[in-house]
LOFI-450132 format. One line per 2 residues: number of its first residue (from 1); their letters; for each residue y negated, x, z of N, C-alpha, C, CB. Coordinates in steps of 0.1 Angstrom, whole numbers, plus 5000, padded with zeros to 4 digits. Glycine has a CB too. Example, Ala and Ser with C-alpha at 12.3 -4.5 7.8 and 13.67 -1.06 7.14 Angstrom:
2
1) as) 5057 5132 5078 5045 5123 5078 5033 5132 5078 5045 5113 5090 | 5022 5128 5071 5011 5137 5071 5000 5129 5079 5006 5141 5057
This chain:
282
1) mk) 5576 6684 3720 5564 6681 3713 5566 6669 3704 5559 6693 3705 | 5559 6658 3706 5560 6646 3698 5556 6649 3684 5552 6635 3704
3) is) 5564 6645 3675 5562 6648 3660 5551 6639 3655 5575 6646 3652 | 5541 6645 3648 5530 6637 3642 5534 6631 3629 5518 6646 3641
5) ek) 5526 6622 3624 5528 6616 3611 5527 6626 3600 5518 6604 3609 | 5517 6635 3602 5515 6646 3592 5528 6655 3591 5503 6655 3595
7) cv) 5534 6658 3602 5546 6666 3602 5557 6659 3596 5549 6670 3617 | 5558 6646 3599 5569 6638 3593 5568 6638 3578 5569 6623 3598
9) kc) 5556 6636 3573 5554 6636 3558 5558 6649 3552 5539 6632 3555 | 5554 6660 3559 5557 6674 3555 5572 6676 3554 5551 6684 3564
11) ly) 5579 6671 3565 5594 6672 3565 5600 6665 3553 5599 6667 3578 | 5595 6653 3551 5601 6645 3540 5598 6651 3526 5595 6631 3540
13) dk) 5586 6656 3524 5583 6662 3511 5589 6676 3509 5568 6663 3510 | 5589 6684 3520 5593 6698 3518 5608 6700 3521 5585 6707 3527
15) qa) 5614 6692 3530 5628 6694 3534 5637 6684 3526 5630 6691 3549 | 5633 6671 3526 5642 6661 3520 5641 6660 3505 5640 6648 3526
17) kr) 5629 6658 3500 5627 6656 3486 5630 6668 3478 5613 6651 3483 | 5627 6680 3483 5629 6692 3476 5644 6694 3475 5622 6704 3483
19) as) 5652 6689 3484 5666 6691 3484 5673 6682 3473 5672 6688 3498 | 5668 6670 3472 5673 6661 3462 5665 6648 3461 5688 6657 3465
21) yh) 5664 6642 3449 5657 6630 3447 5668 6618 3446 5649 6630 3434 | 5680 6621 3450 5690 6611 3450 5686 6599 3459 5704 6617 3456
23) ge) 5686 6587 3453 5681 6575 3459 5687 6571 3473 5682 6564 3450 | 5700 6571 3473 5707 6567 3485 5705 6578 3496 5722 6565 3483
25) yl) 5705 6590 3492 5702 6601 3502 5689 6600 3508 5704 6615 3495 | 5678 6598 3500 5665 6596 3505 5663 6584 3513 5655 6596 3493
27) ae) 5671 6573 3510 5670 6561 3518 5675 6563 3532 5678 6550 3511 | 5685 6571 3533 5691 6575 3546 5681 6583 3554 5704 6582 3545
29) ik) 5674 6592 3547 5664 6601 3553 5653 6592 3559 5659 6612 3543 | 5648 6583 3551 5637 6574 3555 5642 6566 3567 5633 6565 3543
31) ki) 5654 6562 3568 5659 6554 3579 5658 6563 3592 5673 6550 3576 | 5662 6576 3591 5661 6585 3602 5647 6586 3607 5666 6599 3598
33) id) 5638 6587 3597 5623 6588 3600 5618 6575 3607 5615 6591 3587 | 5622 6564 3601 5617 6551 3607 5622 6548 3621 5621 6540 3597
35) nr) 5634 6553 3624 5641 6550 3636 5640 6562 3646 5655 6547 3634 | 5631 6571 3644 5630 6583 3653 5624 6578 3666 5621 6594 3646
37) td) 5627 6586 3676 5622 6583 3690 5612 6594 3693 5634 6584 3700 | 5605 6592 3704 5594 6602 3708 5600 6615 3711 5587 6596 3720
39) sd) 5613 6616 3714 5619 6629 3718 5625 6636 3706 5630 6626 3728 | 5625 6629 3694 5630 6636 3682 5620 6645 3676 5634 6625 3671
41) sa) 5621 6658 3679 5612 6669 3674 5615 6672 3660 5614 6681 3683 | 5606 6679 3653 5608 6683 3639 5621 6691 3637 5596 6691 3635
43) py) 5625 6701 3646 5637 6708 3644 5649 6699 3645 5639 6719 3654 | 5649 6689 3654 5660 6680 3655 5661 6671 3643 5659 6671 3668
45) mv) 5650 6667 3637 5651 6659 3625 5656 6667 3613 5637 6653 3622 | 5652 6679 3612 5658 6688 3602 5673 6688 3603 5652 6702 3603
47) yk) 5678 6689 3615 5693 6689 3618 5699 6676 3613 5696 6691 3633 | 5692 6665 3616 5697 6652 3611 5697 6651 3596 5689 6641 3618
49) fn) 5686 6655 3590 5685 6655 3576 5696 6663 3569 5671 6661 3571 | 5699 6675 3575 5710 6683 3569 5724 6677 3570 5710 6697 3576
51) kv) 5726 6669 3581 5739 6662 3582 5740 6652 3571 5739 6656 3596 | 5730 6645 3568 5730 6636 3557 5732 6643 3543 5717 6627 3556
53) ye) 5725 6654 3541 5726 6662 3529 5741 6666 3527 5717 6674 3529 | 5747 6671 3538 5761 6676 3537 5771 6665 3533 5765 6682 3550
55) ry) 5768 6653 3537 5777 6642 3533 5776 6639 3518 5774 6630 3541 | 5765 6640 3513 5763 6637 3499 5766 6649 3489 5748 6633 3497
57) fg) 5762 6661 3494 5762 6672 3484 5769 6685 3489 5747 6676 3481 | 5774 6685 3501 5781 6697 3506 5772 6705 3514 5787 6704 3494
59) av) 5776 6718 3516 5769 6727 3525 5754 6730 3519 5776 6740 3526 | 5745 6730 3529 5731 6734 3525 5731 6748 3520 5722 6732 3538
61) ks) 5723 6751 3511 5722 6765 3505 5720 6775 3515 5711 6765 3495 | 5728 6786 3515 5728 6797 3524 5716 6806 3521 5741 6804 3525
63) lc) 5710 6812 3531 5699 6822 3529 5704 6835 3534 5686 6818 3536 | 5717 6838 3534 5723 6850 3539 5717 6862 3532 5738 6850 3537
65) ee) 5715 6862 3519 5710 6874 3513 5695 6876 3517 5711 6872 3498 | 5687 6866 3517 5673 6867 3522 5673 6872 3536 5666 6854 3520
67) kk) 5682 6867 3545 5682 6872 3558 5685 6886 3559 5692 6863 3567 | 5695 6890 3552 5699 6905 3552 5688 6914 3547 5711 6907 3543
69) ky) 5680 6909 3537 5669 6917 3532 5659 6919 3543 5662 6909 3520 | 5655 6909 3551 5645 6911 3561 5650 6918 3573 5639 6898 3564
71) nn) 5663 6916 3576 5668 6923 3587 5668 6938 3584 5683 6919 3590 | 5672 6942 3572 5672 6956 3568 5658 6961 3567 5679 6957 3554
73) mv) 5648 6953 3562 5634 6958 3560 5629 6962 3574 5626 6947 3554 | 5631 6953 3584 5625 6956 3597 5633 6967 3604 5625 6943 3606
75) le) 5646 6968 3602 5654 6979 3607 5649 6992 3602 5669 6977 3604 | 5645 6993 3590 5640 7005 3584 5626 7009 3591 5638 7004 3569
77) me) 5619 6999 3596 5607 7002 3603 5609 7005 3618 5597 6990 3601 | 5621 7002 3623 5623 7003 3637 5619 7015 3644 5638 7000 3640
79) ar) 5622 7027 3639 5619 7040 3646 5604 7042 3646 5626 7051 3638 | 5597 7039 3635 5582 7040 3635 5576 7031 3645 5577 7038 3621
81) lr) 5580 7018 3646 5574 7009 3655 5578 7012 3669 5579 6995 3651 | 5589 7017 3672 5593 7021 3686 5583 7032 3690 5607 7026 3687
83) ek) 5581 7042 3681 5571 7052 3685 5557 7047 3687 5571 7063 3673 | 5553 7037 3679 5540 7031 3681 5539 7024 3694 5537 7021 3669
85) il) 5550 7018 3698 5550 7011 3711 5549 7022 3722 5563 7003 3713 | 5557 7032 3722 5557 7043 3732 5544 7050 3734 5568 7053 3729
87) qs) 5536 7051 3723 5524 7058 3723 5512 7049 3727 5521 7064 3709 | 5514 7036 3728 5503 7027 3732 5500 7027 3746 5507 7013 3727
89) ed) 5489 7022 3750 5484 7022 3764 5493 7013 3773 5470 7017 3765 | 5497 7002 3767 5506 6992 3774 5518 6989 3765 5498 6979 3778
91) pl) 5529 6996 3766 5540 6995 3757 5546 6981 3756 5551 7004 3760 | 5547 6974 3768 5552 6961 3768 5543 6951 3761 5554 6956 3782
93) kt) 5530 6952 3763 5521 6943 3756 5522 6945 3741 5507 6945 3761 | 5522 6958 3737 5523 6961 3722 5536 6956 3716 5522 6976 3720
95) al) 5547 6957 3724 5560 6952 3719 5560 6937 3717 5571 6957 3728 | 5553 6930 3727 5552 6916 3726 5545 6911 3714 5546 6910 3738
97) vl) 5534 6918 3711 5526 6915 3699 5533 6918 3686 5512 6922 3699 | 5540 6929 3686 5548 6932 3674 5559 6922 3672 5555 6946 3676
99) sr) 5566 6917 3683 5576 6907 3681 5571 6894 3675 5583 6905 3694 | 5558 6891 3679 5552 6879 3674 5549 6881 3659 5539 6876 3681
101) ig) 5545 6893 3655 5542 6895 3640 5554 6892 3632 5538 6909 3638 | 5566 6895 3638 5579 6892 3631 5581 6877 3628 5590 6897 3638
103) ny) 5574 6868 3635 5575 6854 3633 5569 6849 3620 5567 6847 3644 | 5563 6858 3613 5558 6855 3599 5570 6852 3590 5550 6867 3593
105) id) 5581 6858 3592 5593 6856 3583 5599 6842 3586 5603 6867 3585 | 5593 6832 3579 5597 6818 3582 5597 6811 3568 5587 6812 3592
107) fa) 5609 6808 3563 5611 6802 3550 5609 6787 3551 5624 6805 3544 | 5609 6781 3564 5607 6767 3565 5593 6763 3566 5615 6762 3578
109) aq) 5585 6771 3573 5571 6767 3575 5562 6772 3564 5566 6773 3588 | 5566 6781 3556 5558 6786 3545 5565 6785 3531 5555 6801 3548
111) dd) 5557 6782 3521 5563 6781 3508 5566 6794 3502 5553 6774 3499 | 5560 6805 3507 5562 6818 3501 5561 6829 3512 5552 6821 3489
113) id) 5570 6838 3512 5570 6849 3521 5566 6861 3513 5584 6851 3528 | 5554 6866 3516 5548 6877 3509 5550 6890 3517 5533 6875 3506
115) de) 5558 6899 3512 5561 6912 3519 5548 6920 3523 5571 6920 3511 | 5539 6920 3513 5527 6927 3515 5518 6921 3527 5518 6928 3503
117) tf) 5518 6908 3527 5511 6902 3538 5517 6905 3552 5510 6887 3536 | 5531 6904 3552 5538 6907 3564 5535 6921 3569 5553 6906 3561
119) le) 5535 6931 3560 5533 6945 3564 5518 6947 3569 5536 6954 3553 | 5509 6939 3563 5495 6941 3566 5492 6936 3581 5486 6933 3557
121) lf) 5501 6926 3585 5499 6921 3599 5501 6932 3609 5509 6910 3601 | 5508 6943 3606 5510 6953 3616 5498 6962 3618 5522 6962 3612
123) sd) 5487 6960 3610 5475 6968 3611 5467 6964 3624 5466 6966 3599 | 5470 6952 3629 5463 6948 3642 5473 6944 3652 5453 6936 3638
125) ia) 5476 6953 3662 5486 6950 3672 5480 6948 3685 5496 6962 3672 | 5467 6945 3686 5461 6943 3699 5462 6928 3703 5446 6946 3698
127) mr) 5464 6926 3716 5464 6912 3721 5450 6908 3724 5473 6911 3735 | 5446 6896 3720 5433 6891 3722 5429 6890 3737 5431 6878 3714
129) dd) 5416 6890 3740 5411 6889 3753 5415 6875 3759 5396 6891 3754 | 5415 6865 3751 5417 6851 3756 5432 6849 3759 5413 6841 3745
131) eq) 5441 6859 3756 5455 6858 3760 5458 6866 3772 5463 6863 3748 | 5448 6873 3778 5451 6882 3789 5456 6875 3801 5438 6890 3792
133) sv) 5450 6863 3804 5454 6856 3816 5469 6852 3815 5445 6844 3819 | 5473 6848 3803 5487 6844 3801 5496 6856 3803 5489 6838 3787
135) ye) 5492 6867 3798 5500 6879 3799 5501 6884 3814 5493 6891 3791 | 5490 6883 3821 5491 6886 3835 5500 6877 3843 5477 6886 3842
137) sf) 5500 6864 3840 5509 6855 3846 5524 6858 3842 5506 6840 3842 | 5526 6862 3830 5539 6866 3825 5544 6878 3833 5538 6870 3810
139) le) 5535 6888 3835 5539 6900 3842 5543 6897 3857 5528 6911 3842 | 5535 6889 3863 5537 6885 3877 5551 6878 3878 5526 6876 3882
141) qc) 5554 6869 3869 5566 6862 3870 5578 6871 3867 5566 6850 3861 | 5576 6880 3858 5587 6890 3855 5590 6898 3868 5584 6899 3843
143) qr) 5579 6902 3875 5581 6910 3887 5588 6902 3898 5567 6914 3892 | 5586 6889 3899 5592 6881 3909 5606 6876 3906 5583 6869 3913
145) gk) 5608 6874 3893 5620 6867 3888 5632 6877 3888 5618 6861 3875 | 5644 6871 3886 5656 6878 3885 5663 6877 3871 5666 6874 3895
147) sf) 5660 6866 3864 5667 6864 3851 5656 6860 3840 5678 6853 3852 | 5659 6864 3828 5649 6862 3817 5657 6857 3805 5642 6876 3814
149) ll) 5652 6847 3799 5657 6842 3786 5647 6843 3775 5662 6827 3788 | 5651 6850 3764 5643 6850 3752 5649 6841 3742 5641 6865 3747
151) va) 5642 6831 3738 5648 6822 3727 5643 6827 3714 5643 6807 3730 | 5652 6833 3706 5648 6839 3694 5646 6829 3683 5659 6849 3689
153) dn) 5640 6834 3672 5637 6825 3661 5643 6830 3648 5622 6823 3659 | 5636 6839 3641 5640 6842 3627 5647 6856 3625 5628 6842 3618
155) cg) 5653 6857 3614 5658 6870 3609 5647 6880 3608 5666 6869 3596 | 5650 6893 3608 5639 6903 3608 5631 6903 3621 5629 6900 3596
157) ei) 5626 6892 3625 5619 6891 3638 5627 6895 3649 5614 6877 3640 | 5640 6893 3648 5649 6896 3659 5650 6911 3662 5663 6890 3657
159) vl) 5648 6919 3651 5647 6934 3653 5635 6937 3663 5645 6941 3640 | 5624 6931 3661 5612 6933 3669 5615 6927 3683 5600 6927 3663
161) dk) 5622 6917 3684 5626 6911 3697 5634 6922 3705 5634 6898 3695 | 5643 6929 3698 5650 6940 3704 5641 6950 3710 5660 6946 3694
163) lf) 5631 6954 3703 5622 6964 3708 5614 6959 3720 5611 6968 3697 | 5611 6946 3720 5604 6940 3731 5614 6940 3743 5600 6925 3728
165) ve) 5626 6936 3742 5635 6936 3753 5637 6950 3759 5649 6930 3748 | 5638 6960 3750 5639 6974 3755 5628 6977 3765 5639 6983 3743
167) el) 5615 6973 3761 5604 6976 3769 5604 6968 3782 5591 6974 3762 | 5608 6955 3780 5609 6946 3792 5618 6952 3802 5614 6932 3788
169) qk) 5629 6957 3798 5639 6962 3808 5634 6976 3814 5652 6964 3801 | 5626 6983 3807 5621 6995 3812 5611 6992 3824 5613 7004 3802
171) qf) 5603 6982 3821 5593 6978 3831 5598 6970 3843 5581 6971 3825 | 5608 6962 3839 5614 6953 3849 5630 6954 3849 5610 6938 3847
173) ph) 5635 6966 3854 5649 6968 3853 5658 6959 3861 5652 6982 3857 | 5652 6952 3870 5659 6942 3878 5663 6929 3871 5651 6939 3891
175) le) 5656 6927 3859 5658 6914 3852 5672 6914 3845 5647 6912 3842 | 5679 6903 3846 5691 6901 3838 5686 6893 3825 5702 6893 3845
177) vy) 5688 6899 3813 5681 6894 3801 5692 6887 3792 5674 6905 3794 | 5689 6875 3788 5696 6868 3778 5688 6866 3765 5702 6855 3784
179) vm) 5694 6865 3754 5688 6861 3741 5695 6850 3735 5687 6873 3731 | 5688 6839 3733 5695 6827 3727 5691 6827 3712 5690 6814 3734
181) vr) 5702 6826 3704 5701 6824 3689 5706 6811 3685 5708 6836 3682 | 5706 6808 3672 5711 6795 3667 5726 6795 3667 5705 6793 3653
183) ga) 5732 6784 3668 5746 6782 3669 5753 6782 3656 5749 6770 3677 | 5745 6781 3645 5751 6781 3631 5740 6783 3622 5758 6767 3628
185) ei) 5743 6786 3609 5733 6789 3599 5724 6777 3597 5740 6793 3586 | 5711 6780 3598 5700 6770 3595 5688 6778 3590 5697 6762 3608
187) qn) 5684 6775 3578 5672 6781 3572 5674 6796 3573 5659 6777 3580 | 5663 6804 3577 5665 6818 3579 5665 6822 3593 5654 6826 3571
189) da) 5669 6813 3602 5669 6816 3616 5680 6826 3620 5671 6803 3624 | 5678 6833 3631 5688 6843 3636 5700 6836 3642 5681 6853 3645
191) tl) 5711 6841 3639 5724 6836 3645 5730 6848 3652 5734 6831 3634 | 5742 6846 3658 5749 6857 3664 5752 6868 3654 5763 6851 3670
193) ed) 5755 6865 3642 5758 6875 3632 5745 6884 3630 5762 6869 3619 | 5734 6878 3629 5721 6886 3628 5719 6894 3640 5709 6876 3625
195) an) 5721 6888 3652 5718 6895 3664 5727 6907 3666 5721 6885 3676 | 5740 6906 3663 5749 6917 3664 5746 6927 3653 5763 6912 3662
197) yv) 5741 6923 3641 5738 6932 3630 5727 6941 3634 5735 6924 3617 | 5717 6936 3640 5705 6944 3644 5707 6951 3657 5692 6936 3644
199) gi) 5717 6948 3665 5720 6956 3677 5714 6950 3690 5716 6969 3675 | 5709 6938 3690 5703 6933 3702 5713 6930 3713 5695 6920 3699
201) qn) 5725 6929 3709 5736 6928 3719 5737 6940 3728 5749 6925 3713 | 5731 6951 3724 5732 6963 3732 5721 6963 3743 5730 6975 3723
203) va) 5712 6954 3743 5701 6954 3753 5700 6940 3760 5688 6957 3746 | 5708 6931 3756 5708 6917 3763 5721 6910 3760 5696 6909 3757
205) kl) 5723 6900 3769 5735 6892 3767 5731 6880 3757 5740 6886 3781 | 5741 6877 3748 5738 6867 3738 5744 6853 3741 5743 6872 3725
207) vt) 5737 6843 3737 5741 6829 3739 5735 6821 3727 5736 6823 3753 | 5741 6810 3724 5736 6802 3712 5731 6789 3717 5746 6801 3701
209) ng) 5723 6782 3708 5718 6769 3711 5728 6758 3708 5705 6766 3704 | 5740 6762 3702 5751 6754 3701 5752 6746 3688 5751 6744 3711
211) aa) 5742 6747 3679 5742 6739 3667 5733 6745 3656 5738 6725 3670 | 5733 6740 3644 5724 6744 3633 5711 6737 3635 5731 6741 3619
213) ip) 5704 6740 3645 5691 6733 3648 5681 6745 3649 5691 6725 3661 | 5670 6744 3641 5660 6754 3642 5650 6753 3654 5651 6754 3629
215) gv) 5656 6751 3665 5649 6750 3678 5659 6748 3689 5639 6737 3677 | 5655 6743 3700 5664 6741 3711 5663 6726 3716 5661 6750 3723
217) vy) 5674 6719 3714 5676 6705 3719 5685 6706 3731 5681 6695 3707 | 5679 6703 3742 5687 6705 3755 5700 6698 3755 5678 6700 3767
219) sk) 5700 6685 3750 5713 6677 3750 5724 6684 3741 5710 6663 3745 | 5720 6693 3732 5730 6699 3723 5735 6712 3729 5724 6701 3710
221) ld) 5729 6717 3740 5734 6730 3746 5747 6728 3752 5724 6735 3756 | 5756 6738 3751 5769 6737 3758 5766 6740 3773 5780 6746 3752
223) se) 5776 6739 3781 5775 6741 3796 5769 6755 3799 5788 6739 3803 | 5775 6765 3792 5770 6779 3795 5755 6781 3791 5779 6789 3787
225) ar) 5751 6776 3779 5738 6778 3775 5728 6769 3784 5736 6774 3760 | 5733 6758 3788 5725 6749 3796 5722 6755 3810 5732 6735 3798
227) ni) 5733 6761 3816 5731 6768 3828 5722 6780 3828 5745 6773 3834 | 5723 6788 3817 5714 6799 3815 5699 6794 3814 5718 6807 3803
229) fl) 5698 6784 3806 5684 6778 3804 5678 6773 3817 5685 6767 3794 | 5686 6766 3825 5681 6761 3837 5679 6771 3848 5691 6750 3842
231) es) 5687 6782 3848 5686 6791 3859 5678 6803 3856 5700 6796 3862 | 5673 6804 3843 5664 6816 3840 5650 6814 3847 5662 6817 3825
233) di) 5646 6824 3853 5633 6824 3860 5621 6825 3851 5632 6835 3871 | 5623 6832 3840 5613 6833 3829 5619 6830 3816 5606 6847 3829
235) il) 5613 6821 3808 5617 6818 3795 5606 6821 3785 5622 6803 3793 | 5609 6829 3775 5599 6832 3764 5605 6826 3751 5596 6847 3763
237) ak) 5599 6816 3746 5604 6810 3733 5595 6815 3722 5604 6795 3735 | 5602 6819 3711 5595 6825 3700 5595 6814 3688 5602 6838 3695
239) gq) 5583 6814 3682 5582 6806 3669 5579 6791 3671 5595 6807 3663 | 5574 6785 3659 5570 6772 3659 5581 6762 3663 5564 6768 3646
241) gn) 5593 6764 3657 5604 6755 3659 5608 6753 3674 5616 6759 3651 | 5608 6765 3681 5611 6764 3695 5600 6757 3703 5613 6778 3701
243) ye) 5587 6759 3699 5576 6752 3705 5577 6737 3703 5563 6758 3700 | 5580 6734 3691 5581 6719 3687 5592 6712 3695 5583 6718 3672
245) sl) 5603 6719 3697 5615 6713 3703 5615 6713 3718 5628 6719 3698 | 5607 6723 3724 5608 6725 3739 5595 6720 3746 5610 6739 3742
247) sg) 5583 6721 3739 5571 6718 3746 5570 6703 3749 5559 6723 3738 | 5563 6700 3760 5561 6686 3764 5572 6680 3771 5557 6679 3752
249) ng) 5582 6688 3775 5594 6682 3781 5595 6686 3796 5606 6687 3774 | 5584 6691 3802 5585 6694 3816 5590 6708 3820 5592 6684 3823
251) wh) 5592 6716 3810 5597 6730 3813 5586 6739 3815 5607 6735 3802 | 5588 6750 3824 5578 6760 3825 5583 6772 3815 5578 6766 3840
253) if) 5576 6773 3804 5580 6782 3794 5568 6789 3788 5587 6774 3782 | 5569 6802 3785 5560 6810 3777 5564 6809 3762 5559 6825 3782
255) yt) 5554 6806 3754 5556 6805 3739 5548 6816 3732 5553 6791 3734 | 5553 6822 3722 5545 6830 3713 5550 6828 3699 5547 6845 3717
257) fl) 5540 6827 3690 5543 6824 3676 5530 6827 3668 5547 6809 3674 | 5532 6827 3654 5521 6827 3645 5519 6812 3640 5523 6836 3633
259) ck) 5507 6808 3639 5504 6795 3634 5504 6795 3619 5490 6789 3639 | 5515 6789 3613 5518 6791 3599 5516 6779 3591 5532 6796 3597
261) ce) 5513 6767 3597 5511 6755 3590 5499 6748 3595 5524 6746 3590 | 5495 6738 3588 5483 6730 3591 5484 6723 3605 5479 6720 3580
263) gf) 5496 6718 3608 5498 6711 3620 5495 6720 3632 5512 6706 3621 | 5498 6733 3631 5496 6742 3642 5482 6748 3642 5506 6754 3642
265) te) 5476 6751 3631 5463 6756 3631 5453 6745 3636 5459 6760 3616 | 5456 6732 3633 5447 6722 3638 5450 6719 3653 5450 6709 3631
267) rf) 5462 6720 3657 5465 6718 3672 5458 6728 3680 5480 6719 3674 | 5458 6741 3676 5452 6752 3684 5438 6756 3679 5461 6764 3684
269) nv) 5433 6749 3669 5420 6752 3664 5418 6767 3660 5409 6747 3674 | 5427 6772 3652 5427 6786 3648 5430 6787 3633 5437 6794 3656
271) sk) 5427 6798 3628 5430 6800 3613 5445 6803 3611 5421 6812 3608 | 5449 6802 3599 5463 6805 3596 5467 6819 3599 5466 6802 3581
273) lt) 5479 6821 3605 5486 6833 3609 5479 6839 3621 5484 6843 3598 | 5472 6831 3629 5467 6835 3642 5479 6835 3652 5456 6826 3647
275) gm) 5480 6846 3659 5491 6846 3669 5487 6839 3682 5494 6861 3672 | 5496 6832 3688 5494 6825 3701 5503 6830 3712 5495 6810 3699
277) fv) 5498 6831 3724 5506 6833 3736 5502 6823 3746 5504 6848 3741 | 5512 6813 3748 5508 6801 3756 5518 6800 3767 5509 6789 3746
279) ee) 5513 6796 3779 5521 6793 3790 5520 6778 3793 5517 6801 3803 | 5532 6771 3793 5532 6756 3796 5539 6755 3809 5540 6748 3785
281) me) 5532 6749 3819 5537 6747 3832 5545 6734 3832 5525 6746 3842 | 5553 6733 3843 5561 6721 3845 5553 6709 3847 5571 6723 3857
């Protein structure tokens, strides 16, 4: 997805300037912005910004405690939500919507994460009628395919991804399922540590995107991850960052996320926190 001027300004104001007003640091950030290419997505620019920050100030502030809080919060909900899934008319569809609700936990796209708002989102777990055709295509391809890649996004959310994978494997036991997480700490995104902490390694094989990038940049994938990405018959990418970094590049990918910022609400002409289920063809 080509980055817009509005998104560039947001990145500069929310990511760079909030980190430091140091003149030389900001000058380098502006140089990155001015020399960006059409393929430089917002997640990749965040990665570049952080590399500059580390040279000037050391490691970017860790959100380990915040991540642990939300992993634990959703783990405490796991049994109740699994029961809700099992009692629903279409458990896989319900699990998919629940996993999307977890996308609310995003410290990069939102200035404030409100626990009450997050919990309120679980009051509506129905998939909209306008998403039904995408869901039917998704089911058809899962039936025909042999391998499935879920590109994960945030902490907490990955617990709900686990519930989704459980249902996916019940309905399509022939699928070999992989989950891709971030290769290093970045914002509140899920890493191997988070994945193992919530137990998703028990239902899928794990792989990383190879770097501290809040998305997937194909050129940064190692050979194993690149092969899995290329050979997966179905790819489901979660969250705005994965959409920003992967869409528009000729891949056949399903995306699901909550629209949490103005750039996304305008792009899809929806209100804030609307859930999307999108299929992008090659």
